[in-house]
C-alpha positions in Angstrom: 93.5 125.3 79.3 96.0 127.0 81.7 95.3 130.6 83.0 97.5 132.1 85.1 99.0 135.6 86.0 102.4 137.2 84.7 103.4 137.7 87.9 103.0 134.3 88.2 105.6 133.2 85.6 108.2 135.5 87.4 107.2 134.7 91.5 107.8 130.9 90.4 109.0 129.8 87.3 110.1 126.8 88.8 106.9 125.7 89.2 105.5 126.8 85.9 108.0 124.8 84.0 107.3 122.0 86.2 103.5 122.1 85.4 103.3 123.2 81.8 105.8 120.2 81.1 103.4 117.4 83.5 100.0 118.9 81.4 101.5 119.2 78.3 99.9 122.0 77.8 100.4 125.8 77.6 99.7 128.4 80.1 97.9 131.1 79.5 99.7 133.9 80.8 97.6 137.5 81.5 97.8 141.2 83.2 95.9 143.5 84.5 93.6 140.2 83.8 94.3 141.0 80.0 96.0 137.8 78.2 99.3 138.6 76.8 101.7 135.4 76.1 101.4 131.4 76.2 104.0 129.9 78.5 104.8 126.3 76.7 107.4 123.3 76.3 109.7 123.7 73.8 108.8 120.2 72.8 104.9 121.0 72.8 106.0 124.7 70.8 108.2 122.3 68.1 105.4 119.6 67.5 103.1 122.2 66.8 105.1 124.0 64.3 105.6 120.9 62.7 101.7 120.0 62.7 101.7 123.8 61.1 104.2 123.4 58.5 102.8 120.0 57.7 99.4 121.3 57.1 100.8 124.0 55.3 102.8 122.2 52.5 99.4 119.7 52.2 97.9 123.3 51.4 100.4 124.2 49.1 100.1 120.6 47.7 96.0 120.9 47.0 96.6 124.7 45.3 98.7 123.3 42.7 96.4 120.5 41.8 93.4 122.9 41.7 95.9 125.5 39.8 96.3 122.4 37.0 100.0 121.0 37.9 100.5 117.8 36.4 100.3 114.9 38.7 102.5 111.5 37.6 101.0 107.6 38.7 103.0 105.3 40.4 104.1 103.6 37.1 104.7 107.0 35.8 107.2 107.9 38.6 108.9 104.0 38.5 109.4 104.9 34.5 111.6 108.6 35.1 113.0 106.7 37.9 114.4 104.3 35.7 115.4 106.9 32.8 117.2 108.5 35.6 118.8 106.1 36.7 119.7 104.8 33.8 118.1 101.5 34.5 115.2 100.9 32.1 
């Protein structure tokens, strides 16, 4: 984990960008010794957002299943698809 002061970001932005990109990890910024912000490459942020979206979707599906949502076997899905496409 990298921790730097917000002043470091202000005074040496290019170095902070390079460091964060090389290590592919966030830099935690502090002000007056207190955590204030996280600085990270956009690619890393997008990856983490995609992972969170996937986890949220997985949780939603588990909740639907626990609530009694109808599930289908592969054979049932194939039959439904054939019916919809008129191939059955």
